[in-house]
N, CA, C and O atoms as a GROMACS GRO file, in nm:
protein
  580
    1UNK      N    1   2.582   1.596   0.747
    1UNK     CA    2   2.449   1.554   0.713
    1UNK      C    3   2.452   1.407   0.670
    1UNK      O    4   2.544   1.364   0.601
    2UNK      N    5   2.353   1.332   0.711
    2UNK     CA    6   2.346   1.189   0.682
    2UNK      C    7   2.317   1.165   0.534
    2UNK      O    8   2.236   1.235   0.473
    3UNK      N    9   2.383   1.065   0.479
    3UNK     CA   10   2.358   1.027   0.340
    3UNK      C   11   2.224   0.956   0.328
    3UNK      O   12   2.153   0.970   0.228
    4UNK      N   13   2.189   0.879   0.431
    4UNK     CA   14   2.062   0.806   0.434
    4UNK      C   15   1.995   0.831   0.568
    4UNK      O   16   2.055   0.809   0.673
    5UNK      N   17   1.874   0.878   0.564
    5UNK     CA   18   1.800   0.906   0.686
    5UNK      C   19   1.694   0.798   0.707
    5UNK      O   20   1.605   0.780   0.624
    6UNK      N   21   1.705   0.726   0.818
    6UNK     CA   22   1.607   0.622   0.849
    6UNK      C   23   1.476   0.686   0.890
    6UNK      O   24   1.474   0.784   0.964
    7UNK      N   25   1.366   0.631   0.841
    7UNK     CA   26   1.235   0.680   0.882
    7UNK      C   27   1.134   0.567   0.867
    7UNK      O   28   1.166   0.461   0.814
    8UNK      N   29   1.013   0.591   0.914
    8UNK     CA   30   0.907   0.492   0.904
    8UNK      C   31   0.872   0.461   0.759
    8UNK      O   32   0.809   0.359   0.731
    9UNK      N   33   0.912   0.546   0.667
    9UNK     CA   34   0.887   0.520   0.526
    9UNK      C   35   0.951   0.390   0.480
    9UNK      O   36   0.908   0.330   0.381
   10UNK      N   37   1.052   0.345   0.552
   10UNK     CA   38   1.125   0.224   0.513
   10UNK      C   39   1.079   0.100   0.590
   10UNK      O   40   1.133  -0.009   0.569
   11UNK      N   41   0.982   0.113   0.680
   11UNK     CA   42   0.935  -0.002   0.756
   11UNK      C   43   0.875  -0.109   0.665
   11UNK      O   44   0.805  -0.080   0.568
   12UNK      N   45   0.906  -0.233   0.700
   12UNK     CA   46   0.844  -0.347   0.632
   12UNK      C   47   0.741  -0.413   0.723
   12UNK      O   48   0.658  -0.492   0.676
   13UNK      N   49   0.747  -0.382   0.851
   13UNK     CA   50   0.658  -0.449   0.947
   13UNK      C   51   0.717  -0.580   0.995
   13UNK      O   52   0.650  -0.655   1.066
   14UNK      N   53   0.840  -0.608   0.957
   14UNK     CA   54   0.912  -0.727   1.004
   14UNK      C   55   1.022  -0.674   1.097
   14UNK      O   56   1.126  -0.628   1.050
   15UNK      N   57   0.999  -0.679   1.229
   15UNK     CA   58   1.086  -0.607   1.324
   15UNK      C   59   1.236  -0.634   1.308
   15UNK      O   60   1.315  -0.540   1.310
   16UNK      N   61   1.276  -0.758   1.292
   16UNK     CA   62   1.419  -0.786   1.280
   16UNK      C   63   1.475  -0.732   1.149
   16UNK      O   64   1.586  -0.678   1.146
   17UNK      N   65   1.400  -0.744   1.042
   17UNK     CA   66   1.445  -0.690   0.913
   17UNK      C   67   1.453  -0.538   0.921
   17UNK      O   68   1.549  -0.479   0.871
   18UNK      N   69   1.354  -0.474   0.983
   18UNK     CA   70   1.358  -0.328   0.997
   18UNK      C   71   1.477  -0.284   1.082
   18UNK      O   72   1.542  -0.184   1.050
   19UNK      N   73   1.506  -0.356   1.189
   19UNK     CA   74   1.622  -0.322   1.273
   19UNK      C   75   1.750  -0.332   1.191
   19UNK      O   76   1.838  -0.246   1.201
   20UNK      N   77   1.761  -0.437   1.112
   20UNK     CA   78   1.880  -0.454   1.029
   20UNK      C   79   1.890  -0.346   0.922
   20UNK      O   80   2.000  -0.297   0.894
   21UNK      N   81   1.778  -0.308   0.862
   21UNK     CA   82   1.780  -0.200   0.764
   21UNK      C   83   1.828  -0.069   0.828
   21UNK      O   84   1.907   0.004   0.769
   22UNK      N   85   1.780  -0.043   0.946
   22UNK     CA   86   1.822   0.079   1.016
   22UNK      C   87   1.973   0.077   1.040
   22UNK      O   88   2.040   0.179   1.024
   23UNK      N   89   2.026  -0.038   1.077
   23UNK     CA   90   2.171  -0.051   1.097
   23UNK      C   91   2.245  -0.032   0.965
   23UNK      O   92   2.353   0.028   0.962
   24UNK      N   93   2.190  -0.083   0.856
   24UNK     CA   94   2.252  -0.062   0.725
   24UNK      C   95   2.263   0.087   0.692
   24UNK      O   96   2.364   0.133   0.639
   25UNK      N   97   2.158   0.162   0.724
   25UNK     CA   98   2.162   0.306   0.701
   25UNK      C   99   2.277   0.368   0.780
   25UNK      O  100   2.351   0.453   0.728
   26UNK      N  101   2.292   0.327   0.904
   26UNK     CA  102   2.400   0.381   0.987
   26UNK      C  103   2.537   0.347   0.927
   26UNK      O  104   2.627   0.431   0.929
   27UNK      N  105   2.553   0.227   0.876
   27UNK     CA  106   2.680   0.188   0.816
   27UNK      C  107   2.707   0.262   0.686
   27UNK      O  108   2.822   0.297   0.658
   28UNK      N  109   2.604   0.286   0.606
   28UNK     CA  110   2.621   0.367   0.485
   28UNK      C  111   2.663   0.509   0.524
   28UNK      O  112   2.749   0.568   0.459
   29UNK      N  113   2.602   0.563   0.628
   29UNK     CA  114   2.639   0.697   0.674
   29UNK      C  115   2.784   0.701   0.724
   29UNK      O  116   2.854   0.800   0.704
   30UNK      N  117   2.827   0.594   0.788
   30UNK     CA  118   2.967   0.587   0.833
   30UNK      C  119   3.061   0.584   0.712
   30UNK      O  120   3.165   0.650   0.713
   31UNK      N  121   3.025   0.509   0.610
   31UNK     CA  122   3.105   0.506   0.487
   31UNK      C  123   3.106   0.644   0.422
   31UNK      O  124   3.210   0.691   0.374
   32UNK      N  125   2.991   0.709   0.421
   32UNK     CA  126   2.981   0.845   0.366
   32UNK      C  127   3.078   0.938   0.437
   32UNK      O  128   3.149   1.015   0.373
   33UNK      N  129   3.081   0.931   0.569
   33UNK     CA  130   3.168   1.018   0.646
   33UNK      C  131   3.316   0.988   0.623
   33UNK      O  132   3.400   1.077   0.633
   34UNK      N  133   3.348   0.863   0.592
   34UNK     CA  134   3.487   0.821   0.575
   34UNK      C  135   3.535   0.829   0.430
   34UNK      O  136   3.654   0.808   0.405
   35UNK      N  137   3.448   0.859   0.335
   35UNK     CA  138   3.482   0.845   0.193
   35UNK      C  139   3.594   0.937   0.146
   35UNK      O  140   3.659   0.908   0.046
   36UNK      N  141   3.618   1.046   0.215
   36UNK     CA  142   3.726   1.136   0.173
   36UNK      C  143   3.862   1.090   0.222
   36UNK      O  144   3.964   1.152   0.192
   37UNK      N  145   3.864   0.980   0.298
   37UNK     CA  146   3.990   0.928   0.351
   37UNK      C  147   4.036   0.808   0.268
   37UNK      O  148   3.957   0.717   0.242
   38UNK      N  149   4.159   0.808   0.228
   38UNK     CA  150   4.216   0.694   0.157
   38UNK      C  151   4.304   0.617   0.255
   38UNK      O  152   4.425   0.603   0.235
   39UNK      N  153   4.242   0.569   0.360
   39UNK     CA  154   4.319   0.496   0.459
   39UNK      C  155   4.235   0.388   0.524
   39UNK      O  156   4.128   0.351   0.475
   40UNK      N  157   4.285   0.339   0.636
   40UNK     CA  158   4.216   0.229   0.702
   40UNK      C  159   4.078   0.267   0.755
   40UNK      O  160   3.995   0.179   0.774
   41UNK      N  161   4.050   0.394   0.778
   41UNK     CA  162   3.917   0.436   0.822
   41UNK      C  163   3.813   0.402   0.715
   41UNK      O  164   3.707   0.347   0.747
   42UNK      N  165   3.842   0.434   0.591
   42UNK     CA  166   3.751   0.401   0.481
   42UNK      C  167   3.747   0.251   0.458
   42UNK      O  168   3.640   0.194   0.437
   43UNK      N  169   3.864   0.185   0.463
   43UNK     CA  170   3.869   0.040   0.447
   43UNK      C  171   3.784  -0.030   0.552
   43UNK      O  172   3.710  -0.123   0.522
   44UNK      N  173   3.797   0.015   0.676
   44UNK     CA  174   3.721  -0.047   0.785
   44UNK      C  175   3.572  -0.023   0.770
   44UNK      O  176   3.492  -0.114   0.793
   45UNK      N  177   3.533   0.098   0.730
   45UNK     CA  178   3.391   0.128   0.712
   45UNK      C  179   3.333   0.041   0.601
   45UNK      O  180   3.222  -0.012   0.615
   46UNK      N  181   3.406   0.025   0.490
   46UNK     CA  182   3.358  -0.058   0.381
   46UNK      C  183   3.352  -0.205   0.424
   46UNK      O  184   3.254  -0.274   0.394
   47UNK      N  185   3.455  -0.252   0.492
   47UNK     CA  186   3.457  -0.391   0.539
   47UNK      C  187   3.341  -0.421   0.633
   47UNK      O  188   3.276  -0.525   0.621
   48UNK      N  189   3.316  -0.331   0.726
   48UNK     CA  190   3.205  -0.351   0.820
   48UNK      C  191   3.071  -0.352   0.748
   48UNK      O  192   2.984  -0.433   0.779
   49UNK      N  193   3.056  -0.262   0.651
   49UNK     CA  194   2.933  -0.258   0.573
   49UNK      C  195   2.914  -0.388   0.496
   49UNK      O  196   2.804  -0.444   0.496
   50UNK      N  197   3.018  -0.437   0.431
   50UNK     CA  198   3.008  -0.562   0.353
   50UNK      C  199   2.974  -0.680   0.443
   50UNK      O  200   2.890  -0.763   0.408
   51UNK      N  201   3.039  -0.688   0.558
   51UNK     CA  202   3.009  -0.797   0.651
   51UNK      C  203   2.862  -0.793   0.693
   51UNK      O  204   2.794  -0.895   0.696
   52UNK      N  205   2.815  -0.674   0.725
   52UNK     CA  206   2.677  -0.661   0.770
   52UNK      C  207   2.579  -0.691   0.658
   52UNK      O  208   2.476  -0.755   0.681
   53UNK      N  209   2.610  -0.646   0.538
   53UNK     CA  210   2.522  -0.673   0.424
   53UNK      C  211   2.510  -0.823   0.402
   53UNK      O  212   2.399  -0.874   0.382
   54UNK      N  213   2.620  -0.894   0.406
   54UNK     CA  214   2.615  -1.039   0.387
   54UNK      C  215   2.529  -1.106   0.496
   54UNK      O  216   2.448  -1.193   0.467
   55UNK      N  217   2.548  -1.063   0.620
   55UNK     CA  218   2.467  -1.118   0.729
   55UNK      C  219   2.320  -1.084   0.710
   55UNK      O  220   2.233  -1.169   0.730
   56UNK      N  221   2.292  -0.962   0.671
   56UNK     CA  222   2.153  -0.919   0.651
   56UNK      C  223   2.089  -0.997   0.536
   56UNK      O  224   1.976  -1.045   0.550
   57UNK      N  225   2.159  -1.008   0.425
   57UNK     CA  226   2.104  -1.083   0.312
   57UNK      C  227   2.079  -1.228   0.350
   57UNK      O  228   1.978  -1.287   0.312
   58UNK      N  229   2.170  -1.286   0.425
   58UNK     CA  230   2.151  -1.424   0.472
   58UNK      C  231   2.027  -1.434   0.559
   58UNK      O  232   1.949  -1.529   0.547
   59UNK      N  233   2.007  -1.337   0.648
   59UNK     CA  234   1.889  -1.336   0.735
   59UNK      C  235   1.761  -1.323   0.653
   59UNK      O  236   1.664  -1.394   0.678
   60UNK      N  237   1.760  -1.233   0.556
   60UNK     CA  238   1.642  -1.216   0.470
   60UNK      C  239   1.613  -1.345   0.394
   60UNK      O  240   1.498  -1.388   0.385
   61UNK      N  241   1.717  -1.406   0.339
   61UNK     CA  242   1.697  -1.527   0.260
   61UNK      C  243   1.648  -1.642   0.347
   61UNK      O  244   1.563  -1.720   0.303
   62UNK      N  245   1.699  -1.654   0.468
   62UNK     CA  246   1.650  -1.756   0.561
   62UNK      C  247   1.504  -1.729   0.598
   62UNK      O  248   1.423  -1.821   0.605
   63UNK      N  249   1.473  -1.601   0.621
   63UNK     CA  250   1.336  -1.565   0.653
   63UNK      C  251   1.241  -1.604   0.540
   63UNK      O  252   1.134  -1.659   0.564
   64UNK      N  253   1.281  -1.575   0.415
   64UNK     CA  254   1.196  -1.608   0.301
   64UNK      C  255   1.175  -1.759   0.291
   64UNK      O  256   1.065  -1.805   0.261
   65UNK      N  257   1.280  -1.836   0.317
   65UNK     CA  258   1.268  -1.982   0.315
   65UNK      C  259   1.173  -2.029   0.425
   65UNK      O  260   1.086  -2.113   0.400
   66UNK      N  261   1.189  -1.977   0.546
   66UNK     CA  262   1.105  -2.017   0.659
   66UNK      C  263   0.960  -1.977   0.639
   66UNK      O  264   0.869  -2.047   0.685
   67UNK      N  265   0.938  -1.865   0.570
   67UNK     CA  266   0.801  -1.818   0.547
   67UNK      C  267   0.738  -1.886   0.426
   67UNK      O  268   0.624  -1.858   0.390
   68UNK      N  269   0.812  -1.977   0.364
   68UNK     CA  270   0.763  -2.053   0.248
   68UNK      C  271   0.712  -1.962   0.137
   68UNK      O  272   0.605  -1.985   0.080
   69UNK      N  273   0.789  -1.858   0.107
   69UNK     CA  274   0.750  -1.767   0.000
   69UNK      C  275   0.770  -1.835  -0.136
   69UNK      O  276   0.842  -1.934  -0.146
   70UNK      N  277   0.707  -1.782  -0.237
   70UNK     CA  278   0.714  -1.836  -0.372
   70UNK      C  279   0.860  -1.856  -0.414
   70UNK      O  280   0.938  -1.760  -0.412
   71UNK      N  281   0.897  -1.977  -0.451
   71UNK     CA  282   1.037  -2.005  -0.487
   71UNK      C  283   1.090  -1.917  -0.601
   71UNK      O  284   1.207  -1.879  -0.599
   72UNK      N  285   1.007  -1.884  -0.698
   72UNK     CA  286   1.052  -1.798  -0.807
   72UNK      C  287   1.084  -1.658  -0.754
   72UNK      O  288   1.183  -1.597  -0.795
   73UNK      N  289   1.000  -1.607  -0.664
   73UNK     CA  290   1.027  -1.476  -0.604
   73UNK      C  291   1.156  -1.480  -0.523
   73UNK      O  292   1.239  -1.390  -0.532
   74UNK      N  293   1.172  -1.586  -0.443
   74UNK     CA  294   1.291  -1.599  -0.360
   74UNK      C  295   1.417  -1.604  -0.448
   74UNK      O  296   1.518  -1.543  -0.415
   75UNK      N  297   1.410  -1.675  -0.558
   75UNK     CA  298   1.525  -1.685  -0.650
   75UNK      C  299   1.560  -1.546  -0.706
   75UNK      O  300   1.678  -1.512  -0.715
   76UNK      N  301   1.458  -1.468  -0.744
   76UNK     CA  302   1.485  -1.332  -0.796
   76UNK      C  303   1.543  -1.243  -0.687
   76UNK      O  304   1.634  -1.164  -0.713
   77UNK      N  305   1.492  -1.256  -0.566
   77UNK     CA  306   1.541  -1.175  -0.454
   77UNK      C  307   1.687  -1.210  -0.425
   77UNK      O  308   1.771  -1.121  -0.406
   78UNK      N  309   1.717  -1.340  -0.422
   78UNK     CA  310   1.856  -1.384  -0.400
   78UNK      C  311   1.948  -1.332  -0.511
   78UNK      O  312   2.060  -1.288  -0.484
   79UNK      N  313   1.901  -1.337  -0.635
   79UNK     CA  314   1.981  -1.289  -0.747
   79UNK      C  315   2.009  -1.139  -0.734
   79UNK      O  316   2.118  -1.093  -0.764
   80UNK      N  317   1.908  -1.064  -0.688
   80UNK     CA  318   1.928  -0.920  -0.666
   80UNK      C  319   2.037  -0.898  -0.560
   80UNK      O  320   2.121  -0.809  -0.575
   81UNK      N  321   2.034  -0.976  -0.455
   81UNK     CA  322   2.138  -0.966  -0.351
   81UNK      C  323   2.276  -0.997  -0.409
   81UNK      O  324   2.372  -0.924  -0.384
   82UNK      N  325   2.285  -1.104  -0.486
   82UNK     CA  326   2.414  -1.144  -0.543
   82UNK      C  327   2.466  -1.037  -0.639
   82UNK      O  328   2.585  -1.005  -0.637
   83UNK      N  329   2.379  -0.982  -0.722
   83UNK     CA  330   2.421  -0.876  -0.815
   83UNK      C  331   2.467  -0.751  -0.741
   83UNK      O  332   2.562  -0.685  -0.782
   84UNK      N  333   2.398  -0.719  -0.632
   84UNK     CA  334   2.437  -0.604  -0.551
   84UNK      C  335   2.578  -0.623  -0.495
   84UNK      O  336   2.661  -0.532  -0.504
   85UNK      N  337   2.605  -0.738  -0.438
   85UNK     CA  338   2.737  -0.765  -0.380
   85UNK      C  339   2.844  -0.759  -0.488
   85UNK      O  340   2.951  -0.702  -0.466
   86UNK      N  341   2.816  -0.816  -0.605
   86UNK     CA  342   2.911  -0.811  -0.715
   86UNK      C  343   2.941  -0.666  -0.754
   86UNK      O  344   3.057  -0.629  -0.775
   87UNK      N  345   2.837  -0.583  -0.763
   87UNK     CA  346   2.856  -0.443  -0.805
   87UNK      C  347   2.933  -0.363  -0.701
   87UNK      O  348   3.022  -0.286  -0.738
   88UNK      N  349   2.902  -0.378  -0.573
   88UNK     CA  350   2.977  -0.298  -0.475
   88UNK      C  351   3.123  -0.343  -0.470
   88UNK      O  352   3.212  -0.261  -0.446
   89UNK      N  353   3.148  -0.471  -0.493
   89UNK     CA  354   3.287  -0.517  -0.497
   89UNK      C  355   3.361  -0.460  -0.618
   89UNK      O  356   3.479  -0.425  -0.607
   90UNK      N  357   3.294  -0.450  -0.733
   90UNK     CA  358   3.355  -0.388  -0.851
   90UNK      C  359   3.390  -0.242  -0.823
   90UNK      O  360   3.500  -0.197  -0.856
   91UNK      N  361   3.297  -0.170  -0.764
   91UNK     CA  362   3.321  -0.029  -0.734
   91UNK      C  363   3.433  -0.013  -0.630
   91UNK      O  364   3.514   0.079  -0.639
   92UNK      N  365   3.436  -0.102  -0.534
   92UNK     CA  366   3.542  -0.096  -0.433
   92UNK      C  367   3.677  -0.122  -0.496
   92UNK      O  368   3.776  -0.056  -0.464
   93UNK      N  369   3.684  -0.219  -0.587
   93UNK     CA  370   3.811  -0.248  -0.654
   93UNK      C  371   3.857  -0.128  -0.737
   93UNK      O  372   3.977  -0.099  -0.742
   94UNK      N  373   3.764  -0.059  -0.800
   94UNK     CA  374   3.800   0.062  -0.874
   94UNK      C  375   3.856   0.168  -0.779
   94UNK      O  376   3.953   0.236  -0.811
   95UNK      N  377   3.796   0.180  -0.663
   95UNK     CA  378   3.847   0.273  -0.562
   95UNK      C  379   3.988   0.234  -0.519
   95UNK      O  380   4.078   0.318  -0.512
   96UNK      N  381   4.007   0.106  -0.492
   96UNK     CA  382   4.138   0.057  -0.447
   96UNK      C  383   4.244   0.075  -0.555
   96UNK      O  384   4.362   0.090  -0.524
   97UNK      N  385   4.201   0.073  -0.682
   97UNK     CA  386   4.295   0.091  -0.794
   97UNK      C  387   4.331   0.238  -0.815
   97UNK      O  388   4.414   0.269  -0.901
   98UNK      N  389   4.270   0.326  -0.738
   98UNK     CA  390   4.307   0.467  -0.744
   98UNK      C  391   4.206   0.561  -0.806
   98UNK      O  392   4.235   0.680  -0.820
   99UNK      N  393   4.090   0.512  -0.843
   99UNK     CA  394   3.988   0.598  -0.901
   99UNK      C  395   3.940   0.700  -0.798
   99UNK      O  396   3.898   0.664  -0.688
  100UNK      N  397   3.948   0.826  -0.835
  100UNK     CA  398   3.904   0.932  -0.744
  100UNK      C  399   3.753   0.937  -0.730
  100UNK      O  400   3.702   0.983  -0.628
  101UNK      N  401   3.680   0.890  -0.830
  101UNK     CA  402   3.534   0.896  -0.829
  101UNK      C  403   3.470   0.772  -0.772
  101UNK      O  404   3.352   0.774  -0.739
  102UNK      N  405   3.544   0.663  -0.758
  102UNK     CA  406   3.485   0.534  -0.722
  102UNK      C  407   3.417   0.535  -0.586
  102UNK      O  408   3.311   0.475  -0.570
  103UNK      N  409   3.474   0.601  -0.488
  103UNK     CA  410   3.412   0.605  -0.355
  103UNK      C  411   3.277   0.677  -0.361
  103UNK      O  412   3.181   0.634  -0.299
  104UNK      N  413   3.271   0.786  -0.436
  104UNK     CA  414   3.144   0.858  -0.452
  104UNK      C  415   3.045   0.775  -0.534
  104UNK      O  416   2.926   0.773  -0.504
  105UNK      N  417   3.095   0.707  -0.638
  105UNK     CA  418   3.008   0.619  -0.718
  105UNK      C  419   2.953   0.506  -0.633
  105UNK      O  420   2.836   0.471  -0.644
  106UNK      N  421   3.038   0.449  -0.550
  106UNK     CA  422   2.996   0.341  -0.461
  106UNK      C  423   2.886   0.390  -0.367
  106UNK      O  424   2.784   0.323  -0.350
  107UNK      N  425   2.907   0.503  -0.307
  107UNK     CA  426   2.808   0.558  -0.214
  107UNK      C  427   2.676   0.587  -0.286
  107UNK      O  428   2.570   0.555  -0.233
  108UNK      N  429   2.682   0.647  -0.403
  108UNK     CA  430   2.560   0.676  -0.478
  108UNK      C  431   2.486   0.548  -0.513
  108UNK      O  432   2.364   0.541  -0.502
  109UNK      N  433   2.560   0.445  -0.556
  109UNK     CA  434   2.498   0.317  -0.588
  109UNK      C  435   2.434   0.255  -0.464
  109UNK      O  436   2.320   0.209  -0.469
  110UNK      N  437   2.506   0.254  -0.352
  110UNK     CA  438   2.452   0.199  -0.228
  110UNK      C  439   2.321   0.265  -0.190
  110UNK      O  440   2.222   0.197  -0.162
  111UNK      N  441   2.319   0.396  -0.190
  111UNK     CA  442   2.200   0.470  -0.148
  111UNK      C  443   2.082   0.440  -0.241
  111UNK      O  444   1.972   0.409  -0.195
  112UNK      N  445   2.105   0.450  -0.371
  112UNK     CA  446   1.996   0.428  -0.466
  112UNK      C  447   1.945   0.284  -0.459
  112UNK      O  448   1.824   0.260  -0.458
  113UNK      N  449   2.037   0.189  -0.456
  113UNK     CA  450   1.996   0.049  -0.457
  113UNK      C  451   1.922   0.012  -0.329
  113UNK      O  452   1.817  -0.051  -0.334
  114UNK      N  453   1.977   0.051  -0.214
  114UNK     CA  454   1.912   0.015  -0.087
  114UNK      C  455   1.774   0.078  -0.076
  114UNK      O  456   1.680   0.012  -0.031
  115UNK      N  457   1.760   0.203  -0.115
  115UNK     CA  458   1.627   0.266  -0.110
  115UNK      C  459   1.527   0.188  -0.195
  115UNK      O  460   1.419   0.153  -0.148
  116UNK      N  461   1.564   0.163  -0.320
  116UNK     CA  462   1.472   0.093  -0.409
  116UNK      C  463   1.445  -0.050  -0.360
  116UNK      O  464   1.330  -0.096  -0.362
  117UNK      N  465   1.548  -0.118  -0.318
  117UNK     CA  466   1.532  -0.256  -0.274
  117UNK      C  467   1.440  -0.266  -0.152
  117UNK      O  468   1.353  -0.352  -0.147
  118UNK      N  469   1.460  -0.178  -0.056
  118UNK     CA  470   1.377  -0.181   0.064
  118UNK      C  471   1.233  -0.140   0.031
  118UNK      O  472   1.138  -0.206   0.070
  119UNK      N  473   1.219  -0.030  -0.041
  119UNK     CA  474   1.086   0.024  -0.068
  119UNK      C  475   1.002  -0.062  -0.161
  119UNK      O  476   0.880  -0.058  -0.156
  120UNK      N  477   1.066  -0.139  -0.246
  120UNK     CA  478   0.989  -0.221  -0.341
  120UNK      C  479   1.005  -0.370  -0.310
  120UNK      O  480   0.909  -0.436  -0.272
  121UNK      N  481   1.124  -0.422  -0.325
  121UNK     CA  482   1.147  -0.566  -0.314
  121UNK      C  483   1.121  -0.617  -0.172
  121UNK      O  484   1.050  -0.717  -0.154
  122UNK      N  485   1.177  -0.551  -0.072
  122UNK     CA  486   1.158  -0.599   0.065
  122UNK      C  487   1.014  -0.579   0.112
  122UNK      O  488   0.964  -0.658   0.192
  123UNK      N  489   0.949  -0.477   0.065
  123UNK     CA  490   0.807  -0.460   0.101
  123UNK      C  491   0.722  -0.569   0.038
  123UNK      O  492   0.626  -0.616   0.100
  124UNK      N  493   0.754  -0.610  -0.084
  124UNK     CA  494   0.683  -0.723  -0.145
  124UNK      C  495   0.704  -0.848  -0.061
  124UNK      O  496   0.612  -0.926  -0.038
  125UNK      N  497   0.828  -0.867  -0.015
  125UNK     CA  498   0.859  -0.980   0.072
  125UNK      C  499   0.774  -0.972   0.199
  125UNK      O  500   0.720  -1.074   0.243
  126UNK      N  501   0.763  -0.855   0.256
  126UNK     CA  502   0.688  -0.837   0.380
  126UNK      C  503   0.539  -0.866   0.359
  126UNK      O  504   0.476  -0.932   0.442
  127UNK      N  505   0.483  -0.818   0.248
  127UNK     CA  506   0.342  -0.845   0.219
  127UNK      C  507   0.319  -0.994   0.207
  127UNK      O  508   0.225  -1.049   0.265
  128UNK      N  509   0.406  -1.062   0.131
  128UNK     CA  510   0.391  -1.206   0.114
  128UNK      C  511   0.406  -1.279   0.246
  128UNK      O  512   0.332  -1.373   0.274
  129UNK      N  513   0.501  -1.237   0.328
  129UNK     CA  514   0.522  -1.301   0.458
  129UNK      C  515   0.403  -1.279   0.550
  129UNK      O  516   0.357  -1.372   0.616
  130UNK      N  517   0.352  -1.156   0.555
  130UNK     CA  518   0.235  -1.128   0.639
  130UNK      C  519   0.116  -1.210   0.592
  130UNK      O  520   0.040  -1.263   0.673
  131UNK      N  521   0.099  -1.219   0.460
  131UNK     CA  522  -0.011  -1.298   0.405
  131UNK      C  523   0.004  -1.444   0.445
  131UNK      O  524  -0.092  -1.508   0.488
  132UNK      N  525   0.124  -1.497   0.431
  132UNK     CA  526   0.150  -1.636   0.466
  132UNK      C  527   0.125  -1.661   0.615
  132UNK      O  528   0.076  -1.767   0.654
  133UNK      N  529   0.160  -1.562   0.696
  133UNK     CA  530   0.143  -1.575   0.841
  133UNK      C  531   0.001  -1.544   0.887
  133UNK      O  532  -0.031  -1.560   1.004
  134UNK      N  533  -0.083  -1.498   0.794
  134UNK     CA  534  -0.221  -1.467   0.829
  134UNK      C  535  -0.237  -1.335   0.900
  134UNK      O  536  -0.335  -1.314   0.972
  135UNK      N  537  -0.143  -1.246   0.882
  135UNK     CA  538  -0.151  -1.114   0.944
  135UNK      C  539  -0.144  -1.008   0.835
  135UNK      O  540  -0.105  -1.037   0.722
  136UNK      N  541  -0.182  -0.886   0.869
  136UNK     CA  542  -0.172  -0.776   0.774
  136UNK      C  543  -0.039  -0.706   0.792
  136UNK      O  544   0.017  -0.702   0.902
  137UNK      N  545   0.010  -0.653   0.683
  137UNK     CA  546   0.125  -0.563   0.694
  137UNK      C  547   0.079  -0.445   0.780
  137UNK      O  548  -0.039  -0.413   0.780
  138UNK      N  549   0.169  -0.381   0.852
  138UNK     CA  550   0.128  -0.271   0.940
  138UNK      C  551   0.038  -0.170   0.869
  138UNK      O  552   0.076  -0.110   0.768
  139UNK      N  553  -0.079  -0.154   0.922
  139UNK     CA  554  -0.176  -0.057   0.871
  139UNK      C  555  -0.211  -0.082   0.725
  139UNK      O  556  -0.263   0.006   0.657
  140UNK      N  557  -0.181  -0.205   0.677
  140UNK     CA  558  -0.206  -0.241   0.539
  140UNK      C  559  -0.144  -0.142   0.441
  140UNK      O  560  -0.189  -0.131   0.327
  141UNK      N  561  -0.040  -0.072   0.483
  141UNK     CA  562   0.017   0.034   0.402
  141UNK      C  563   0.092  -0.017   0.279
  141UNK      O  564   0.123   0.061   0.189
  142UNK      N  565   0.121  -0.146   0.274
  142UNK     CA  566   0.196  -0.196   0.160
  142UNK      C  567   0.108  -0.276   0.066
  142UNK      O  568   0.159  -0.341  -0.025
  143UNK      N  569  -0.023  -0.271   0.084
  143UNK     CA  570  -0.112  -0.357   0.007
  143UNK      C  571  -0.110  -0.329  -0.142
  143UNK      O  572  -0.158  -0.412  -0.220
  144UNK      N  573  -0.057  -0.216  -0.184
  144UNK     CA  574  -0.054  -0.184  -0.327
  144UNK      C  575   0.059  -0.252  -0.401
  144UNK      O  576   0.070  -0.239  -0.523
  145UNK      N  577   0.144  -0.326  -0.330
  145UNK     CA  578   0.255  -0.396  -0.397
  145UNK      C  579   0.212  -0.530  -0.447
  145UNK      O  580   0.293  -0.603  -0.506
   0.00000   0.00000   0.00000
């Protein structure tokens, strides 16, 4: 069973960002499937996820800059990304040091953080971007943010 199930509930209305989020879900699911292995399968899944996260965060941050979003909002969004990367690296180091719970803790943190970040922070980004571009978020479904 998948740890994270992609659905329209996570759409931001920004096609490239949504595509990347869907790929993140797939990578989290791959890590979930590999978490019981203490070998290169788990190492590779974590490495691939980290590489993709960095690329995705870079893409989001470039998008926010290009869309001329509020600099204070962009700074908070960037800080959230940096804190996330710091935390997953801490959890990974605990796993590498032999903690039996660290892989499960890492997965739980990933799932909770990504859900909240996409559903709240990234949707706020999408609303601001759509507003700046003079378009509505899809079906105006995010207007309450």
